[in-house]
N, C-alpha and C positions, 0 to 999 in steps of 0.2 A: 623708563623702556627695559621691556625683559628680549635679553639675548641669550641664545643658544650658541655651544660649542659644540663641535662635534670630530671626533678624530678617534681612531683607532686606540692608543696607547698615549697616555701624556707620563713618560719615566725623565726619573732625573738622569744626567750625563750622555742628554738625547737633545740634536738642536732645535730638531719642529717642536720638541716637546717646551722646551724654554722659550720660543718663541709666544708658542700658546697660554704660558704660564703668564709673562710678562705680560699680553692684550688682558688676558683677564682682571689681573689684577688692576688695569691700569682703567678699565672700565668698570669697576666693580665699585668704583666713588663713587661713582653717579647711578648707577645702573644694578637691575636685578640681572646678574648675569651666572649659568648655572654651563660647566661641562660636563656630556654625553661622550663615555667612551668604556672600550672592554677593563681598561685595566688604567690607574692612576696610585703614582706611589707620593703624590704629593700630599698632603694632608691639613694645607694651608687651603686649598683649592675649591669651592663649590661643584664638586662632585658626583654626578648619579653614576652607574653600573647601570649597561645594556646590552644587553647581547644579540640584539640582530633590531633589525629597521622596524620589526611592527613595536616593539618596545620603546622604540624612541616615537615612533610616532603618535601614539598615545597617552605620553607624558605630557601633564597638563602643562607644565613650563614650556615645552617647547612648539603646543600648539597653540600658547599665546604669543608666542615670542614675536615681535616686532623687527630682529635680528636676526638671521640666522649665520653664522661662520662656520664655515669646514677649512680643514688646513687638510693642503692634498702634496705626497710627495710620493708614496706606496700605496698599494692595492688595500683597500678595504673594503669589506661591504657595503659599512654605513653611510660607506661615500653617496651609496645610490642615492639614498635619502633626500639629495640637492631636489631631484624632481618631483616629491610629493613634499616640499615643504608647506607650513599653514600660505594659505592666499593673499595675504596682506604683508608676510613676511618678505624684509628686505634680503637678498641671498647673498654672501660674499663667497669666494675662495680665497684660500691665501695658498698659493702656488711655493712650494721649494725645486719643482724639479722632480726628476728619476732617471735612477740610476738604472743608462742603457744594460740591454740583456746580456753585452760582449762582455761585460766587467763582471758579473758575478757569477759566482760558481753554481754549475748545472745546477743543482739544488734550488736554485733559486731562477733558473729561464721561466716557469712555468706562473708567479709572483709576479716578475719584469713584464710578460708578454697581459698579464690581467689589466697592468697598472697603465700600461700602453692604451691601450682599450678603456679604462676608465678616464682616462684623460681629457675624453670626449667631451665626458658632464661637464665639462666647463661652458661649454654651450650653454647649460642652464644659469647659470649663476647671471645677476645680477652686473656682476664687477669682477673681477680677478686681480689680487698684489701680487705682484711677482716678486721674490727678494732682491734679484738682480736682473740687466738688459736680457743676459745671458738666460734667462726662464723665460722673462717675454719672449724674445728670442723664438724657444723651442714650441713654445703655445702655437706663433704668428705660423711657424713649418707647417705646425700639423691643422693647419685650414680655422682654425678659433680664432674668433672676430672679435669676440665679447671684448669691452671698453675693461680697457688695462691701466694698471698705474706702479711703478717700479717704486718701491721702499724697501732700504734697507733694513737688517735686522741689526738690532742691539748688542754693544758688546759689552756683557756684562763681567771689567775685569777692574782693579784698583790696580793693575803692574805699574810701577813705575822702574825704569831702569836703572841699576845699579850702578854707581859713579864706575865701578869699574868691573869686569866679570871675574870669578875665580883664576882664567885660564892666563891672567895677567901675573897672575903671582905664582903659580905649579909650571905651568906651560901644556897643559891637557886640555885638546879644543876636544868643549864638551858640544854635544847634537841630541836635539830634542827632536821626535817624531812625534805628533798625535792625531790620533786615527783609529776607526776600523780597523779590524786584524781581517780586510779582505781584499781578495784580487784588484779592486778597482785603488786599492789606497795607495798601491807600491811597495809595504813593506819589505817582500824578498828581494825589490831592484835594491833598494836601499843598502840593504846587506852584503849586495853583490857591489853594488858600485864602492862600500868600505872597505869591502877586501880588496878591490884596483887601488884606491885611494892605499892603503896601508905598503902592499906591492910597490908603488912605483918611490913612497916617501917613509921607507926603511926607518927613521928617524921620529917621528910623528907619534906621538900617544895621542889617543881617543876614546870618549866614553860616549855611547852612545844610549840615552834612554826613552826608552818604547812605551808610548803611556795610549791607552785604547778601550774601548768602552766591549766588553769579552761579552757581554751577551747580545748582541750581535755582531758578531767577529763568527767565521769560519775555523772551525775547529780543526777541519784537516789543513789548512794553510795555517795556521798555527804552528802543529804538529810542525810541516815542514818548513817553519821560521826556525823556529827551535833548535833543529837538526843544521844547517847553515849557521847558526852562531858558533856551536858547539866547534864546526869546522872553520869557524874564524880564531876563535880562542886558543883553538890545538895549532892554527899556523902563525897567529902573530903574537903568543903568546901574552906579556904583561904589556904589549903595547895598544893593546886596544880591550875596554869593555863594556859591557853589553846588557842591557839589561832591558825585560821586557817587565814594566808594574803592572800595566793589565789595567780595571777600571781605579784611576786611582781618584783618594778624592781632590779635590779643587786644591785645597792648600797643599800637595803635594804635585801636583801638576804643576803651580803658578812657581815654584821653587825649582823644579826642575827648568821651563824657561827661563826663570831670574838668571839662572846659574849658566844655561845655555849660550853658547856664541853663534851656532848655527843651528836654523828651524830648517829641517830637508822635508818635504812632503809630495813623493813624486804621484801625485793621484793623476788618475786616469779620467777624474768627470768630478767637476763640484760647481752644483747649484748656488753656492755663496763663500762660503769656507771661511768661518769663526774661530779653526784654531791659526790662521796667519796670522789674522789680526791682533792675537792672545800674543804670539810671538814678538809684533812688530812692537808691541807695545811691552814688552823686555826688553827692547834693544836686540835682537838675534835678527843675523843675519838669515834672509829666507831663499830658501833654493827650493823651486818647482816644477813640474814641466810647465806646456805654454796652450794647456787646451782652455776648454769652458771657459766661467769664469774668472783664472787664476789671471790672466793680463788684466784686470780691473781692478782687482781685489786687493793686489798686492804695490795697486797705487805708485808707478814706479820705482817701486822700491825692493823687488827683490830682482831674484837671478833668477832666469827662464830657460829649460835647457827643451830641446825635443824631445816630446811626447815619444817615452819606451826606448830613448837614446840611454841605455844604460851608459855607455863610455861620457857620453858628455856630459852626466851627472854627475861621473866619476870627480869627472875634469874640474868641472863647477865645486866640488867640493873640496877636490887637494888649492884650486888656490883661493875661496875663499878662506879656508883652513890656513894658509902662507898671509892673507893681508891681518887674519885677526889679532894673529901671533906676531906682527910688525911695530916696531916703535911708532909709526908714524899714524897707525889707528889708536895705538895704548894713549899717544900723548895726544891726538885731540881730535881723529879721524872719527872716533865711538862717540864721544861725544857733537858730534854734527848730526851724527845721523842718528842715532838715541833722538836727538830735538827732533829731526825732522818725521822719525815716526811719529813720534809722540805725537804731533801737530796732528798727520793726518789722521792717526785711529780718533780723536775725542771726535771727529765727525760721526764717527758711529758710538757715542754716546747715551744708553737708556732715555737721558735725562729727553737730550734731543729726537731720538728716537721716539721718544712720547709725545711728545709736542706733534710732531710729522703723525704722528697716527689715530692721538684723537682729534685733531683737526682734519683729516682724511674721513674717519666713520660724523662726523659733524656734519660736512659737505652731502656725502653719499644718502647720509636719510632723509635732507632736507635736498 
């Protein structure tokens, strides 16, 4: 079977790109698969660079496709090729949700508007795969009744919770943040909440490590966060340490999560949220806002606070910091929590996800 994948880009450290990579690798074992995009930095993938829809539709492999798969989460002109696929090809869209306009920088408002207009293209698909029920609800709310299936993403993490976190030795509560430095991820709100925690508990020592793909971050917001961190250090001295690691290698991100007691992500919108699963796999207590897919993806193991309530976020961090430094947590509760988290994240293993996806494709094509 000839299969064509279409997307704007396929880059490392990007959740949609990782999903595309997974599917292509799984399908390539039995089929002839090719990715068409503007750019790809993953040399192991069978990639053809195309600059526009015309170049795509005249490609020999694309024209002979039995199945064309589009991934969609943000506007890209190649997505309009959904309406001009080969007449006998089945058309599948994997929908990752769209970040609403109010949660992005003004410079990205036009892209957000174009993305929601392009959402209507899903009506031309034969089927839509949604990462979560949240994403399916967004699609249905837009009036799109195309047949759809909810299929979670795979978690590529070999993380195992350590027997004990470093805080058990040195008393420093370590907090990890993983997400792009954009308004919707709440990095600035986390720094503000941390200031409140330190003022309320002057004896508490906290280290915050922040990881995020700088390529897809807002440079103006990064500058604001940097200034807020400077003020935090000036106000609290050795009581706090905040480090922005930027586009950290996977090994560093894994190490930071393994050492972290808490994972805090005050995000305003998530279609899935792989970092929450990575944090749970590492034995972190998870704190986040209570919107979109977060109640589902945390699996009952997270502490959710009202979206945008920085005071509630600070209170949750303070309470969690007290918990993870308590004798009861160190003696038994941490081990029990880590076991529960490990069992939950196992349901997102690559092997399970691969089987679900290949079974779906088999039935979809017949």
